[in-house]
ZAMARGU-4260 file (C-alpha; in steps of 0.2 Angstrom, whole numbers, plus 5000, padded with zeros to 4 digits):
<rodrens>
0) 5099/4884/4997 | 5092/4880/5014 | 5073/4882/5013 | 5070/4880/5032 | 5084/4890/5039
5) 5080/4901/5054 | 5085/4919/5057 | 5103/4921/5053 | 5104/4904/5044 | 5114/4905/5028
10) 5108/4899/5011 | 5115/4883/5005 | 5119/4875/5022 | 5121/4857/5018 | 5128/4850/5034
15) 5123/4850/5052 | 5138/4861/5057 | 5131/4875/5047 | 5115/4875/5056 | 5120/4887/5069
20) 5134/4876/5075 | 5123/4864/5085 | 5126/4849/5075 | 5107/4846/5072 | 5098/4844/5056
25) 5091/4858/5046 | 5073/4853/5050 | 5064/4842/5062 | 5056/4827/5053 | 5037/4826/5054
30) 5023/4815/5047 | 5018/4829/5035 | 5035/4830/5028 | 5035/4811/5026 | 5019/4813/5016
35) 5027/4827/5005 | 5042/4816/5002 | 5031/4802/4996 | 5022/4814/4984 | 5039/4820/4978
40) 5044/4802/4974 | 5028/4800/4964 | 5032/4816/4955 | 5050/4811/4951 | 5052/4792/4952
45) 5069/4785/4953 | 5078/4788/4937 | 5083/4774/4925 | 5096/4775/4912 | 5089/4776/4895
50) 5072/4778/4902 | 5057/4786/4892 | 5055/4804/4893 | 5036/4803/4893 | 5027/4808/4910
55) 5028/4793/4922 | 5012/4784/4928 | 4999/4789/4932 | 5001/4806/4923 | 4991/4808/4907
60) 5001/4823/4900 | 5016/4834/4904 | 5004/4848/4910 | 4996/4836/4922 | 5014/4830/4928
65) 5019/4849/4930 | 5004/4853/4940 | 5008/4841/4954 | 5026/4848/4954 | 5020/4866/4955
70) 5008/4860/4970 | 5023/4852/4979 | 5034/4867/4976 | 5021/4878/4984 | 5018/4866/4998
75) 5036/4866/5003 | 5036/4885/5005 | 5019/4890/5012 | 5017/4897/5029 | 4998/4900/5031
80) 4998/4894/5048 | 5008/4890/5064 | 5005/4872/5062 | 5008/4860/5048 | 4992/4854/5039
85) 4983/4838/5044 | 4982/4823/5033 | 4964/4828/5029 | 4968/4845/5024 | 4983/4839/5013
90) 4971/4826/5005 | 4959/4840/5001 | 4972/4850/4993 | 4979/4836/4984 | 4962/4832/4976
95) 4962/4848/4967 | 4977/4841/4956 | 4971/4823/4957 | 4955/4823/4947 | 4962/4816/4931
100) 4969/4800/4941 | 4952/4797/4949 | 4960/4799/4967 | 4975/4788/4963 | 4987/4800/4972
105) 4977/4801/4988 | 4975/4782/4989 | 4993/4779/4986 | 4998/4792/4999 | 4987/4784/5012
110) 4992/4766/5008 | 5010/4771/5009 | 5008/4779/5026 | 4999/4764/5032 | 5013/4752/5029
115) 5026/4763/5039 | 5024/4753/5055 | 5042/4750/5061 | 5059/4759/5061 | 5064/4747/5047
120) 5050/4753/5036 | 5055/4771/5038 | 5073/4766/5034 | 5068/4758/5018 | 5057/4772/5014
125) 5071/4785/5015 | 5083/4773/5007 | 5072/4773/4992 | 5071/4792/4992 | 5090/4792/4989
130) 5087/4784/4972 | 5076/4799/4967 | 5091/4811/4969 | 5104/4799/4961 | 5107/4798/4943
135) 5108/4780/4937 | 5124/4773/4930 | 5126/4776/4912 | 5114/4790/4912 | 5116/4803/4899
140) 5112/4822/4899 | 5095/4818/4890 | 5089/4807/4904 | 5077/4816/4916 | 5079/4815/4935
145) 5076/4827/4950 | 5090/4840/4952 | 5097/4838/4969 | 5099/4857/4970 | 5082/4861/4965
150) 5068/4866/4977 | 5061/4849/4979 | 5078/4841/4978 | 5085/4851/4993 | 5069/4847/5003
155) 5072/4829/5000 | 5090/4830/5005 | 5085/4840/5021 | 5073/4826/5026 | 5085/4812/5023
160) 5098/4821/5033 | 5086/4824/5047 | 5081/4805/5047 | 5099/4800/5047 | 5102/4812/5062
165) 5088/4805/5072 | 5091/4793/5087 | 5081/4777/5089 | 5070/4785/5102 | 5067/4800/5090
170) 5062/4787/5076 | 5049/4779/5089 | 5042/4797/5093 | 5041/4800/5074 | 5031/4783/5072
175) 5019/4788/5086 | 5016/4805/5078 | 5013/4796/5062 | 5000/4785/5069 | 4991/4801/5077
180) 4993/4810/5060 | 4984/4797/5050 | 4971/4793/5063 | 4966/4812/5064 | 4958/4811/5047
185) 4943/4802/5041 | 4939/4784/5047 | 4943/4777/5030 | 4961/4782/5032 | 4963/4775/5050
190) 4979/4764/5051 | 4979/4747/5059 | 4992/4747/5073 | 5003/4732/5074 | 5002/4724/5092
195) 5020/4719/5092 | 5025/4736/5087 | 5015/4743/5101 | 5023/4732/5114 | 5040/4737/5108
200) 5036/4755/5109 | 5029/4753/5126 | 5044/4745/5132 | 5056/4757/5125 | 5047/4773/5128
205) 5038/4768/5144 | 5023/4777/5138 | 5006/4774/5131 | 5006/4780/5113 | 4988/4781/5114
210) 4990/4795/5127 | 4990/4810/5116 | 4995/4822/5130 | 5010/4811/5136 | 5017/4810/5119
215) 5016/4828/5117 | 5024/4832/5133 | 5039/4820/5128 | 5040/4828/5111 | 5040/4846/5119
220) 5054/4841/5131 | 5064/4832/5119 | 5063/4844/5104 | 5055/4861/5106 | 5064/4865/5122
225) 5082/4864/5114 | 5079/4879/5102 | 5090/4894/5105 | 5088/4911/5097 | 5098/4913/5082
230) 5100/4895/5077 | 5097/4890/5059 | 5088/4874/5065 | 5069/4873/5063 | 5065/4873/5081
235) 5047/4868/5083 | 5035/4879/5092 | 5017/4876/5098 | 5006/4890/5093 | 4988/4895/5088
240) 4981/4890/5071 | 4979/4907/5065 | 4981/4925/5071 | 4964/4929/5062 | 4955/4918/5074
245) 4958/4929/5089 | 4944/4922/5100 | 4949/4904/5097 | 4967/4909/5100 | 4963/4917/5117
250) 4955/4900/5123 | 4970/4890/5116 | 4979/4878/5127 | 4994/4868/5123 | 4987/4851/5127
255) 4971/4854/5116 | 4980/4851/5100 | 4997/4843/5101 | 5000/4844/5082 | 5001/4863/5081
260) 5019/4863/5078 | 5028/4874/5065 | 5046/4877/5061 | 5055/4893/5066 | 5057/4899/5048
265) 5038/4897/5045 | 5034/4906/5061 | 5045/4920/5056 | 5036/4921/5039 | 5019/4920/5047
270) 5024/4935/5058 | 5029/4944/5043 | 5012/4941/5035 | 5004/4949/5050 | 5015/4964/5049
275) 5009/4965/5031 | 4991/4965/5037 | 4994/4978/5050 | 5001/4989/5036 | 4988/4986/5024
280) 4972/4987/5034 | 4975/4989/5053 | 4957/4992/5057 | 4954/4973/5053 | 4966/4968/5068
285) 4958/4970/5085 | 4970/4978/5097 | 4967/4969/5113 | 4964/4952/5105 | 4980/4953/5094
290) 4990/4958/5109 | 4984/4943/5119 | 4988/4932/5105 | 5006/4939/5104 | 5008/4938/5123
295) 5003/4920/5121 | 5016/4917/5107 | 5029/4925/5117 | 5026/4913/5132 | 5027/4898/5120
300) 5043/4905/5111 | 5052/4917/5123 | 5067/4918/5111 | 5056/4925/5097 | 5057/4944/5101
305) 5050/4949/5085 | 5033/4947/5093 | 5037/4962/5103 | 5040/4972/5088 | 5024/4966/5080
310) 5015/4972/5096 | 5024/4989/5093 | 5017/4990/5076 | 5000/4985/5082 | 4999/4999/5095
315) 5006/5011/5082 | 4993/5007/5070 | 4979/5009/5083 | 4986/5026/5089 | 4992/5020/5106
320) 5007/5031/5110 | 5011/5024/5127 | 5010/5005/5122 | 5019/5008/5105 | 5034/5017/5114
325) 5034/5004/5128 | 5035/4989/5116 | 5048/4997/5105 | 5059/5000/5120 | 5056/4982/5126
330) 5060/4975/5109 | 5077/4984/5108 | 5081/4981/5127 | 5077/4962/5127 | 5083/4957/5110
335) 5096/4970/5108 | 5087/4971/5091 | 5099/4959/5083 | 5085/4949/5076 | 5081/4963/5064
340) 5065/4971/5059 | 5053/4963/5047 | 5064/4962/5031 | 5054/4971/5017 | 5069/4973/5005
345) 5068/4968/4987 | 5087/4967/4985 | 5096/4950/4986 | 5106/4957/5002 | 5097/4965/5017
350) 5096/4983/5014 | 5099/4988/5032 | 5107/4979/5047 | 5094/4984/5059 | 5094/4981/5078
355) 5108/4993/5082 | 5106/5009/5092 | 5104/5019/5076 | 5090/5008/5070 | 5081/5010/5087
360) 5083/5029/5085 | 5076/5027/5067 | 5061/5018/5073 | 5059/5031/5088 | 5059/5045/5075
365) 5046/5037/5064 | 5035/5034/5080 | 5036/5053/5084 | 5033/5058/5066 | 5017/5047/5066
370) 5010/5054/5082 | 5014/5072/5077 | 5030/5076/5087 | 5041/5084/5073 | 5054/5091/5085
375) 5056/5075/5095 | 5057/5066/5078 | 5070/5077/5072 | 5080/5075/5088 | 5079/5056/5086
380) 5084/5057/5067 | 5098/5069/5071 | 5105/5057/5084 | 5103/5042/5072 | 5113/5052/5059
385) 5127/5055/5071 | 5128/5037/5077 | 5127/5030/5060 | 5141/5040/5054 | 5151/5035/5070
390) 5148/5017/5066 | 5150/5018/5047 | 5132/5011/5045 | 5129/5018/5028 | 5113/5009/5025
395) 5105/5015/5041 | 5111/5033/5037 | 5103/5032/5020 | 5087/5027/5027 | 5088/5040/5041
400) 5091/5054/5027 | 5076/5047/5018 | 5065/5048/5034 | 5071/5066/5038 | 5066/5071/5020
405) 5049/5063/5022 | 5046/5072/5038 | 5051/5089/5031 | 5040/5086/5016 | 5025/5081/5026
410) 5026/5091/5041 | 5027/5110/5040 | 5042/5117/5049 | 5047/5135/5047 | 5064/5133/5056
415) 5074/5117/5054 | 5092/5125/5056 | 5104/5113/5062 | 5097/5097/5054 | 5112/5095/5042
420) 5128/5096/5051 | 5128/5114/5056 | 5117/5130/5052 | 5131/5136/5040 | 5138/5121/5032
425) 5133/5107/5020 | 5145/5093/5024 | 5163/5098/5020 | 5161/5105/5003 | 5150/5120/5003
430) 5151/5134/5016 | 5138/5148/5015 | 5136/5164/5025 | 5117/5162/5029 | 5107/5147/5035
435) 5099/5136/5021 | 5080/5137/5019 | 5070/5122/5022 | 5068/5118/5004 | 5087/5119/5001
440) 5090/5107/5016 | 5076/5095/5010 | 5084/5095/4992 | 5101/5092/4999 | 5095/5078/5010
445) 5085/5070/4996 | 5100/5070/4984 | 5112/5063/4998 | 5100/5049/5002 | 5098/5045/4983
450) 5116/5045/4980 | 5119/5033/4995 | 5105/5022/4990 | 5112/5021/4972 | 5130/5017/4979
455) 5124/5004/4991 | 5111/4996/4979 | 5096/4998/4989 | 5082/4998/4976 | 5068/5001/4988
460) 5076/5017/4995 | 5081/5022/4978 | 5063/5021/4972 | 5057/5030/4987 | 5070/5044/4985
465) 5065/5046/4966 | 5046/5048/4972 | 5051/5061/4985 | 5062/5071/4972 | 5047/5070/4960
470) 5035/5077/4974 | 5048/5090/4978 | 5051/5096/4960 | 5032/5097/4958 | 5029/5109/4972
475) 5046/5119/4973 | 5056/5130/4961 | 5074/5124/4962 | 5084/5140/4965 | 5103/5138/4964
480) 5113/5139/4980 | 5123/5153/4972 | 5111/5164/4963 | 5122/5179/4958 | 5135/5183/4945
485) 5134/5184/4926 | 5130/5166/4924 | 5116/5165/4937 | 5101/5157/4930 | 5085/5167/4928
490) 5073/5153/4926 | 5062/5152/4941 | 5050/5138/4935 | 5047/5120/4939 | 5051/5107/4926
495) 5038/5094/4922 | 5050/5084/4913 | 5061/5082/4928 | 5045/5076/4938 | 5041/5063/4924
500) 5059/5058/4924 | 5059/5054/4942 | 5043/5045/4942 | 5049/5034/4928 | 5065/5030/4937
505) 5055/5026/4953 | 5046/5012/4944 | 5063/5004/4940 | 5061/4994/4956 | 5049/4983/4946
510) 5062/4980/4932 | 5076/4978/4944 | 5067/4965/4953 | 5073/4948/4947 | 5061/4936/4938
515) 5067/4922/4949 | 5059/4930/4964 | 5054/4914/4973 | 5072/4908/4974 | 5079/4923/4982
520) 5082/4924/5001 | 5068/4938/5002 | 5054/4925/4999 | 5044/4924/5015 | 5032/4911/5008
525) 5018/4923/5005 | 5016/4919/4987 | 5016/4901/4990 | 5003/4903/5004 | 4991/4913/4993
530) 4993/4901/4979 | 4987/4887/4990 | 4973/4897/4998 | 4967/4900/4980 | 4969/4883/4974
535) 4953/4876/4980 | 4942/4890/4973 | 4951/4888/4956 | 4950/4870/4955 | 4931/4870/4959
540) 4928/4881/4944 | 4939/4870/4934 | 4930/4855/4939 | 4913/4862/4936 | 4918/4868/4918
545) 4927/4851/4914 | 4911/4841/4918 | 4903/4848/4903 | 4915/4839/4892 | 4919/4821/4891
550) 4937/4823/4889 | 4950/4836/4893 | 4961/4840/4878 | 4972/4853/4886 | 4971/4850/4905
555) 4984/4863/4908 | 4974/4877/4901 | 4958/4871/4910 | 4967/4873/4926 | 4962/4891/4932
560) 4977/4901/4937 | 4968/4918/4935 | 4965/4918/4954 | 4983/4916/4959 | 4993/4930/4966
565) 5007/4940/4959 | 5024/4933/4964 | 5031/4951/4966 | 5032/4956/4984 | 5020/4968/4991
570) 5033/4981/4995 | 5038/4982/4977 | 5021/4984/4971 | 5017/4997/4984 | 5032/5007/4978
575) 5027/5005/4959 | 5009/5009/4963 | 5014/5025/4973 | 5022/5031/4957 | 5005/5030/4948
580) 4996/5039/4963 | 5009/5053/4962 | 5007/5054/4943 | 4988/5057/4946 | 4993/5071/4959
585) 5005/5079/4947 | 4992/5079/4933 | 4980/5087/4945 | 4992/5101/4947 | 4995/5102/4929
590) 4977/5102/4925 | 4974/5086/4914 | 4958/5078/4920 | 4959/5063/4909 | 4977/5059/4915
595) 4971/5060/4933 | 4957/5048/4930 | 4969/5036/4920 | 4982/5035/4933 | 4970/5033/4947
600) 4961/5019/4938 | 4978/5010/4935 | 4982/5011/4953 | 4965/5005/4959 | 4965/4991/4947
605) 4982/4985/4946 | 4989/4988/4964 | 4974/4986/4975 | 4980/4970/4982 | 4996/4976/4988
610) 4991/4994/4992 | 4987/5000/5010 | 4970/5005/5014 | 4975/5023/5016 | 4983/5024/4998
615) 4969/5014/4990 | 4956/5025/4998 | 4966/5040/4991 | 4964/5033/4974 | 4946/5031/4976
620) 4945/5049/4982 | 4953/5056/4967 | 4941/5046/4956 | 4926/5052/4966 | 4932/5070/4965
625) 4933/5069/4946 | 4915/5063/4946 | 4909/5078/4957 | 4918/5090/4946 | 4912/5083/4929
630) 4896/5074/4933 | 4889/5083/4948 | 4885/5078/4965 | 4872/5065/4962 | 4885/5054/4954
635) 4898/5058/4966 | 4887/5053/4981 | 4883/5037/4973 | 4901/5033/4971 | 4904/5039/4989
640) 4892/5027/4996 | 4901/5012/4988 | 4918/5019/4994 | 4911/5021/5012 | 4906/5002/5012
645) 4924/4998/5007 | 4932/5011/5018 | 4921/5016/5033 | 4923/5035/5036 | 4927/5031/5054
650) 4943/5022/5049 | 4948/5032/5033 | 4952/5050/5035 | 4953/5052/5016 | 4935/5047/5014
655) 4929/5057/5028 | 4937/5073/5021 | 4930/5069/5004 | 4913/5068/5011 | 4915/5084/5020
660) 4922/5093/5005 | 4908/5088/4994 | 4895/5092/5007 | 4903/5109/5009 | 4903/5113/4991
665) 4885/5108/4989 | 4880/5118/5004 | 4888/5134/4997 | 4880/5131/4980 | 4863/5129/4988
670) 4865/5144/4999 | 4864/5133/5015 | 4877/5144/5025 | 4874/5137/5042 | 4877/5119/5036
675) 4893/5126/5027 | 4899/5134/5043 | 4896/5118/5053 | 4906/5108/5041 | 4920/5121/5042
680) 4920/5119/5061 | 4922/5100/5058 | 4937/5103/5047 | 4945/5113/5061 | 4942/5099/5074
685) 4950/5086/5063 | 4967/5095/5062 | 4979/5094/5075 | 4983/5108/5087 | 5001/5105/5086
690) 5010/5119/5076 | 5016/5113/5059 | 5007/5096/5060 | 4992/5093/5048 | 4997/5109/5039
695) 4988/5104/5023 | 4972/5100/5033 | 4973/5117/5042 | 4975/5126/5026 | 4960/5117/5019
700) 4950/5122/5034 | 4955/5140/5032 | 4951/5140/5014 | 4933/5133/5017 | 4930/5146/5031
705) 4935/5160/5019 | 4924/5154/5006 | 4909/5152/5018 | 4912/5170/5024 | 4913/5176/5006
710) 4896/5167/5002 | 4889/5176/5017 | 4895/5193/5010 | 4906/5196/5025 | 4920/5202/5014
715) 4931/5210/5027 | 4932/5195/5038 | 4934/5184/5022 | 4949/5195/5017 | 4956/5194/5034
720) 4956/5175/5034 | 4963/5174/5017 | 4977/5186/5022 | 4981/5176/5037 | 4981/5160/5026
725) 4993/5168/5014 | 5005/5172/5028 | 5004/5154/5034 | 5008/5147/5017 | 5022/5159/5015
730) 5029/5154/5032 | 5029/5136/5027 | 5035/5139/5009 | 5019/5131/5002 | 5020/5141/4985
735) 5007/5131/4976 | 4994/5134/4989 | 4998/5152/4988 | 4993/5153/4970 | 4975/5147/4975
740) 4975/5159/4990 | 4979/5174/4979 | 4966/5169/4967 | 4953/5168/4982 | 4959/5186/4988
745) 4956/5192/4970 | 4938/5184/4970 | 4934/5192/4987 | 4939/5210/4981 | 4929/5207/4965
750) 4913/5203/4974 | 4916/5217/4986 | 4916/5229/4971 | 4935/5233/4973 | 4941/5227/4956
755) 4956/5239/4957 | 4962/5230/4973 | 4959/5213/4965 | 4969/5215/4950 | 4986/5214/4959
760) 4981/5198/4967 | 4975/5190/4951 | 4991/5195/4942 | 5001/5188/4956 | 4991/5172/4956
765) 4994/5171/4937 | 5012/5173/4939 | 5013/5159/4952 | 5003/5147/4941 | 5016/5150/4927
770) 5030/5147/4938 | 5023/5130/4944 | 5015/5125/4927 | 4998/5125/4935 | 4989/5127/4918
775) 4971/5124/4923 | 4973/5136/4938 | 4981/5149/4927 | 4966/5148/4915 | 4955/5151/4930
780) 4966/5166/4936 | 4965/5173/4918 | 4946/5171/4919 | 4946/5180/4935 | 4957/5194/4928
785) 4944/5196/4914 | 4930/5198/4926 | 4940/5211/4935 | 4943/5221/4919 | 4924/5220/4915
790) 4920/5226/4933 | 4930/5242/4929 | 4918/5247/4915 | 4912/5243/4897 | 4928/5251/4890
795) 4938/5236/4895 | 4926/5223/4887 | 4938/5220/4872 | 4953/5216/4884 | 4942/5205/4894
800) 4936/5196/4879 | 4954/5193/4873 | 4958/5185/4890 | 4943/5174/4890 | 4947/5168/4872
805) 4965/5165/4879 | 4959/5153/4893 | 4944/5145/4884 | 4954/5130/4876 | 4961/5124/4893
810) 4945/5127/4902 | 4934/5118/4889 | 4946/5104/4887 | 4950/5100/4905 | 4939/5111/4916
815) 4924/5104/4926 | 4906/5109/4926 | 4908/5125/4937 | 4923/5132/4928 | 4916/5129/4911
820) 4899/5137/4916 | 4908/5152/4923 | 4918/5154/4907 | 4903/5153/4897 | 4894/5167/4908
825) 4910/5178/4907 | 4910/5176/4888 | 4892/5181/4887 | 4895/5196/4898 | 4909/5202/4888
830) 4898/5202/4872 | 4884/5211/4881 | 4895/5224/4889 | 4904/5228/4873 | 4896/5243/4865
835) 4901/5237/4848 | 4892/5221/4849 | 4874/5219/4843 | 4864/5205/4850 | 4852/5204/4835
840) 4866/5202/4823 | 4874/5187/4832 | 4862/5180/4845 | 4870/5163/4845 | 4887/5171/4852
845) 4877/5175/4868 | 4863/5162/4869 | 4874/5147/4865 | 4886/5149/4880 | 4872/5154/4892
850) 4862/5138/4887 | 4877/5128/4890 | 4880/5136/4907 | 4863/5133/4913 | 4864/5115/4908
855) 4880/5113/4917 | 4874/5122/4933 | 4858/5112/4934 | 4869/5096/4939 | 4878/5107/4952
860) 4863/5115/4960 | 4873/5132/4960 | 4859/5144/4963 | 4870/5160/4963 | 4878/5157/4946
865) 4863/5150/4938 | 4853/5165/4943 | 4866/5176/4934 | 4865/5165/4919 | 4846/5167/4918
870) 4848/5185/4921 | 4859/5187/4906 | 4848/5176/4895 | 4833/5187/4900 | 4843/5202/4894
875) 4848/5194/4878 | 4830/5189/4874 | 4825/5207/4878 | 4837/5213/4865 | 4829/5201/4853
880) 4811/5206/4857 | 4807/5188/4862 | 4795/5192/4877 | 4790/5174/4881 | 4807/5168/4882
885) 4812/5183/4892 | 4798/5180/4905 | 4803/5162/4906 | 4821/5166/4909 | 4816/5179/4922
890) 4805/5166/4931 | 4820/5155/4932 | 4830/5169/4939 | 4818/5173/4952 | 4817/5155/4957
895) 4835/5153/4960 | 4836/5170/4969 | 4822/5164/4981 | 4831/5148/4984 | 4847/5157/4988
900) 4840/5170/4999 | 4827/5159/5008 | 4834/5142/5010 | 4823/5128/5016 | 4827/5111/5024
905) 4845/5115/5027 | 4847/5100/5038 | 4844/5089/5022 | 4860/5096/5015 | 4870/5083/5026
910) 4860/5069/5019 | 4865/5060/5003
</rodrens>
């Protein structure tokens, strides 16, 4: 397999003709590669027939020998920079695996490089390398030698081939670069230059090898300028050291550092890493500095059009619509897109042949979807479907269908007729007399995309489609397309088992991912790069611990690999992690708080390195919400402060919304209505003004507004907002949200003393909850129904008590502090309202739940409900004749009522 093939380079190219047809070697030989070749020769010395199988000198054990091999393996695949490491940096890395030989490897490396003073020395050096790859005569299968088809074996073969392909002038250039390479490190490693060799070089090259700039210019003209786009050679390019050093990169000049040269493959891999950074944490990448660096790279490597696509991603992540659209157009105009987008596939073959017109339309649709232009996005996607079908591009068509389904699930649209073929047909098999609803269209799209992904063996898309199906089945009742006749199904409920099944199938992307991940063509060097970056830190801790003992008995175990990254690519981990995040959301719907916490913790713990900042902040949000519900606001705000340090609210919408939600809840509980109204206005500002965009945020803002009006006892206005909200949810087929809105309407009518009007809403909410398996919300609706029956008179106390007992197991098992306190209060009210119940005969039946309720409400600072609990306690103590306890409960009641009616220091409600 060719390790250094450029874009379009086939694996396994072993001759110059396969390298883009140019007749050039697979890679350009550099001093760094010569140093690595020497280390490979030390690792695998020339094989001898009948040789001993013990580790060769100077290795003390097999583990020590393997450690160097692993280091060399990573070194040949790393791409942490645009330039190859200097000799000083290589020696520093080598020392991490050279402690047991007391620096022998470093000394041997520098001494070997110091004797390479002539072309004959280089010839002899590479002639000895051939013996490393050649099995000796009479060798048996038990003899150990370097496999020519292994990672290091292919590297040596490529280097030998590159040397054999060099002209004499090229060898002289290489020797001059080798002098600079060795002299660039510490003075102790300076090489003595031979005067005769200097004279010969001066005569042949007509240049002063001491002039660094002159050699660089010759090198650039002789080598780098011959690169062409699409070749499989490793055309060397001068580039800044690191895209993270934006200020230094802006001041970079080509003549300042002539050794900043990297191969084409490594440059591509580095750009892929920058794309990963933009996806994971775009706030860490400055917009203007990054664009300046990319412009500079484009000047140095005009044929590398992926730089323009990276600029498009950068502008997209920084919400610059004009720049992102311009860069996307330039990328597909100048390169015709044939270089492809950044390959994030986990399959052995590329998922999608990108760069064609349909791929450009797919990117354009995603851009419009990101900026909240659903109609334009659908137009682009529909055109992409047409062109993909016309060009028989099944892979692109599968991705377009997945993108359309993602758009329809995230952005509310009440009318999407015409997305699938025509308003009255689905493909060529089914013809219906009426247009399909958005849910039916979405379901058909998902199943089509899933089927195509399965046929085409696209594991990433297959996992994504399973996640989308799980999300769809979580929130939608799957009604049959033909719902009449004697065999028509009457089951109108979601199926949690189907949700779990799709979630389980979505994680197969991990099991389908091969164990030999680093040998696949998808490896972009990120694992090797991370391994080398962590090597120094791991070796430092190993050295500090090893100095406590005089001898290492098991040096392999003492070498710390705990800091090394996972070899599984980030896109695979992201898809697998998304399954756990969706599991947490599903258990939120079903009402199991422990499962929510468990899955959110698994995601935050196991997938944090690969997760984007948005998804990781969402996991933190779920955990903090659980703290607020079960531990109170003090614990939640402590965790929120830590989360804001990791995810600043100015860059994380999830954290910002969580902060506003908790502050609004606390303001309502404390009776600070002005603060609550102010936060409601902030919710409205955050949502987009475009119809159908940010629909969930708009619903959240309306719910908060209705609850604020309810707390202010403006019942008619609260009911009007809730009714409008119900119409919006119905319009966009958000049935799960409708269950909560109906329950809110029932609560409004209960508090406005219209219990009869509230009963239908509570029953309807209960019915919705049963259809969607919202167990905890169903228990809350049952509790509201019990309160409504109590409001109709004491004659309904037994019915209300039966409803409370029916909901108590679910509430006490999975409910938060507020819901449990409310259930305890309603239970006490049922007993006190029942004419047949006698408080003196069974006082614990009333006092125990009330004591528990007041204890829970203390953490929430819920004045209204706490006042009600203390009022009921005072009544119970009055029945028992305990006057002191009654007065104490009455005093607490008065204290909460006063705090509710006369709030002080409302501005402090925004502080935490």
